[in-house]
FIKOL-486268 format. One line per 2 residues: for each residue x, y, z of C-alpha. Coordinates in steps of 0.05 Angstrom, whole numbers, plus 5000, padded with zeros to 4 digits. Last residue first. Layout:
% FIKOL-486268
X Y Z | ...
END
This chain:
% FIKOL-486268
6191 6748 3689 | 6169 6787 3627
6214 6835 3589 | 6197 6799 3524
6268 6792 3497 | 6305 6784 3563
6253 6738 3594 | 6247 6694 3533
6323 6687 3527 | 6326 6668 3601
6274 6614 3588 | 6311 6588 3527
6375 6583 3568 | 6434 6629 3556
6496 6610 3516 | 6560 6639 3544
6609 6584 3528 | 6617 6574 3453
6590 6638 3424 | 6600 6689 3481
6667 6663 3507 | 6695 6650 3437
6670 6719 3416 | 6710 6750 3474
6776 6728 3442 | 6831 6677 3447
6801 6649 3511 | 6845 6644 3573
6787 6637 3622 | 6806 6701 3657
6813 6737 3590 | 6741 6719 3573
6718 6739 3643 | 6752 6807 3635
6719 6816 3567 | 6651 6802 3599
6664 6853 3653 | 6687 6904 3601
6622 6897 3563 | 6586 6925 3623
6536 6906 3678 | 6554 6832 3678
6503 6785 3711 | 6477 6737 3659
6538 6738 3612 | 6583 6730 3672
6543 6672 3700 | 6544 6639 3632
6620 6645 3628 | 6630 6620 3699
6586 6559 3689 | 6615 6544 3620
6685 6543 3650 | 6660 6501 3708
6635 6449 3657 | 6707 6433 3638
6716 6394 3703 | 6659 6346 3686
6585 6347 3704 | 6549 6282 3722
6482 6310 3741 | 6471 6328 3814
6451 6284 3873 | 6506 6312 3917
6544 6246 3917 | 6541 6246 3840
6567 6317 3836 | 6626 6300 3881
6640 6233 3846 | 6644 6267 3778
6691 6321 3804 | 6738 6271 3837
6736 6224 3777 | 6753 6280 3729
6810 6301 3775 | 6838 6230 3775
6834 6227 3699 | 6877 6288 3685
6941 6248 3674 | 7011 6244 3703
6990 6270 3771 | 7040 6318 3800
7093 6297 3850 | 7109 6295 3924
7069 6231 3933 | 7011 6239 3981
6977 6204 4038 | 6965 6129 4040
6918 6098 3989 | 6922 6022 3993
6948 5971 3944 | 6939 5896 3937
6895 5868 3991 | 6935 5812 4023
7007 5836 4026 | 6990 5909 4022
7030 5954 3976 | 7029 6029 3988
6997 6080 3942 | 7010 6154 3947
6957 6201 3919 | 6981 6255 3872
6999 6324 3897 | 6951 6383 3886
6991 6447 3892 | 7052 6409 3870
7118 6430 3903 | 7157 6491 3878
7134 6537 3934 | 7152 6488 3990
7116 6430 4022 | 7120 6414 4096
7060 6366 4093 | 7032 6394 4158
7050 6468 4161 | 7057 6488 4089
7011 6439 4054 | 6959 6448 4109
6964 6524 4102 | 6953 6518 4027
6892 6475 4040 | 6864 6525 4091
6871 6581 4040 | 6835 6539 3987
6779 6527 4037 | 6772 6601 4052
6769 6619 3978 | 6717 6564 3965
6674 6590 4022 | 6678 6661 3994
6655 6639 3925 | 6614 6701 3905
6665 6735 3861 | 6710 6697 3813
6782 6688 3833 | 6833 6717 3784
6869 6682 3726 | 6931 6709 3691
6944 6665 3630 | 7008 6656 3591
6992 6614 3530 | 7028 6549 3513
6974 6528 3463 | 6930 6508 3521
6966 6515 3587 | 7007 6459 3619
7039 6500 3674 | 7115 6509 3684
7140 6546 3623 | 7068 6564 3606
7062 6607 3669 | 6990 6602 3692
6989 6653 3749 | 6931 6639 3795
6902 6700 3830 | 6866 6726 3891
6919 6780 3900 | 6927 6762 3974
6916 6688 3960 | 6970 6684 3907
6971 6616 3874 | 7027 6598 3825
7076 6587 3882 | 7041 6523 3904
7054 6490 3837 | 7002 6477 3783
7009 6418 3736 | 6943 6383 3753
6905 6448 3745 | 6935 6464 3677
6910 6399 3647 | 6843 6410 3681
6830 6478 3649 | 6819 6531 3702
6747 6549 3715 | 6775 6600 3765
6738 6602 3832 | 6693 6541 3823
6751 6500 3795 | 6794 6522 3854
6741 6498 3903 | 6734 6430 3869
6809 6420 3875 | 6807 6443 3948
6753 6390 3962 | 6796 6336 3932
6856 6359 3974 | 6814 6357 4038
6787 6288 4022 | 6859 6265 4012
6880 6297 4078 | 6823 6259 4112
6756 6279 4141 | 6741 6334 4090
6676 6310 4060 | 6642 6344 4000
6573 6370 4017 | 6592 6444 4017
6626 6437 3949 | 6563 6406 3919
6521 6463 3947 | 6566 6516 3918
6568 6482 3849 | 6492 6475 3847
6483 6548 3867 | 6531 6572 3814
6492 6533 3762 | 6521 6469 3736
6540 6459 3663 | 6512 6420 3605
6540 6444 3538 | 6489 6457 3483
6523 6446 3415 | 6558 6506 3383
6538 6510 3311 | 6598 6502 3265
6580 6431 3244 | 6508 6451 3230
6530 6509 3186 | 6578 6463 3149
6523 6411 3139 | 6478 6464 3107
6533 6492 3065 | 6551 6422 3040
6614 6394 3069 | 6682 6405 3038
6738 6360 3012 | 6726 6382 2940
6765 6445 2955 | 6830 6405 2957
6827 6395 2882 | 6837 6470 2873
6910 6461 2895 | 6921 6417 2833
6944 6345 2834 | 6978 6308 2777
7033 6355 2753 | 7050 6378 2823
7053 6307 2851 | 7125 6285 2837
7156 6341 2879 | 7106 6365 2930
7061 6427 2923 | 6997 6390 2906
7009 6345 2966 | 7003 6404 3014
6935 6423 2985 | 6915 6350 2986
6934 6343 3059 | 6901 6408 3081
6836 6387 3049 | 6844 6318 3080
6851 6348 3149 | 6791 6394 3138
6749 6335 3114 | 6761 6297 3178
6746 6358 3222 | 6682 6372 3184
6659 6301 3190 | 6670 6304 3265
6631 6369 3270 | 6575 6339 3229
6569 6284 3280 | 6579 6214 3251
6514 6176 3241 | 6492 6136 3302
6513 6065 3321 | 6540 6091 3388
6612 6080 3364 | 6598 6118 3300
6559 6097 3238 | 6584 6115 3169
6533 6134 3115 | 6549 6209 3110
6623 6192 3114 | 6616 6150 3050
6583 6207 3012 | 6642 6251 3030
6690 6197 3009 | 6657 6192 2941
6663 6266 2929 | 6737 6265 2949
6750 6203 2907 | 6715 6235 2847
6764 6293 2853 | 6823 6251 2831
6881 6220 2869 | 6928 6174 2830
6990 6203 2863 | 6960 6182 2930
6972 6110 2909 | 6910 6068 2923
6905 6040 2994 | 6833 6015 2983
6805 6087 2981 | 6765 6072 3044
6829 6049 3078 | 6867 6112 3057
6810 6158 3076 | 6805 6130 3147
6881 6129 3152 | 6884 6203 3135
6831 6219 3187 | 6866 6177 3241
6932 6212 3225 | 6898 6279 3233
6870 6259 3302 | 6939 6236 3324
6969 6301 3299 | 6920 6340 3341
6942 6303 3404 | 7015 6311 3385
7005 6386 3382 | 7009 6426 3318
7068 6471 3304 | 7049 6487 3232
7120 6479 3205 | 7146 6428 3256
7084 6386 3271 | 7044 6396 3207
7105 6385 3163 | 7124 6322 3202
7053 6299 3194 | 7057 6309 3119
7123 6271 3114 | 7094 6212 3153
7033 6211 3109 | 7077 6210 3047
7119 6153 3074 | 7056 6113 3090
7029 6126 3020 | 7092 6098 2989
7090 6037 3034 | 7018 6022 3016
6986 5992 3079 | 6960 5920 3071
6890 5914 3041 | 6831 5903 3086
6795 5835 3078
END
């Protein structure tokens, strides 16, 4: 039977998370993951006082993680193990500097929370990310219905993803004023748009998606002339639900507000690909699609850099390493020169 939480340990964990939040400025989502990692170690270690930490516990915990099965009854991914160990490494390093722990825990002790070199290399390797081709995305967009205003909105969402690969959290927080059709741009102002790490991102429409551009223009016209929305209203308003006496709720037009979560967009994209007979790609796959297309078609380094900036990446290496992988067949063609 699991032991009850150690009050002293719980206080220490809370102090560490406060440090990570306010001194290191980590997001709540990251803090939740770090708390889960700390709790995993604490439970495995039978809630022993953190002041009694010794390096054998770190080595034993690493062996434990290698034996743990995940939700699919498979061993934990090396990337997951690496993230857990990184949190504990940071925790022990921080703990070694705290009053009451300095004489017992050394900064060097944190280094025992590391994977083997082989496992570290595997954890760092970018896994293959499924993504549609440009042709698949275009065909799926063309097959999406536009019979109702809700259909029209959903199709406009898909169109904007094709054009920009914008992150879904940013997409659901966009306002009408953030889109400039003349400039072919989306201004992701972090004061108003939920960008990653609060970055300011200027995104421009990718070439070759003329139908998507036209559809987005029609959607903006609909919002202006039919819905009577203004510049500060949501670009993609949430669906309104009205109560029905016998059937529960029914979708009926729009609420003048943003969606609270990204789940509706994920369902829209998944349903669109499914209806087109395509694999179940998610919204993030558009980012991989645009990055791979750029790597495959760019005539200069500057074009790839522009795509990297357009996607809001911290550097071009992120685009090339994590997003711009080419297929085995394309690799063969480029290296051998054979078609």
